[in-house]
C-alpha angles and dihedrals in degrees: 000000000000089000090057097055140052102217113219103178143341142180135174091284103046155334141240126205148150122239113240092229091066115112102220093173093070099040138352108281123243116247120227109220116185126185135141095014091304133106127204122193104206139165121232092262092050088053090052088051089049089051089051089052091049092051088048093053089046092053096049093045102050089155093051092114093050115129112270095021097069094089103036116093100232099134124084115211117195115216131208085257101084090209095055128071123167129223103216141168128224098266091052089049091055091049095045090049091052091049097050092040091050092047093050092046093054094042091053092041089057091051093048093049094046090050091052092048090054090060 
């Protein structure tokens, strides 16, 4: 399977990658993000929107990391798929945040490096 994908980022909670069969020269490829037995197939801009939703949930739940609440799923995270929202706990929010932030970092780093190489 590793030959079929270009891994972007992973942590203990999930992984993000691009399928090798994608044709990035015609349009921006969709990124597969998998965590908690779910897979999302998102564009770069949808991932940015997801990051904004994560930041919003973190801002309205400042006590999300309080003792006793870290494992109960009391937060609702909207996804870029309008029909799908996730009930998550503070630990999952932290891990999803890391996965999405790491994915965006590596995508932007690739663009930056490719732009430098063109010059």
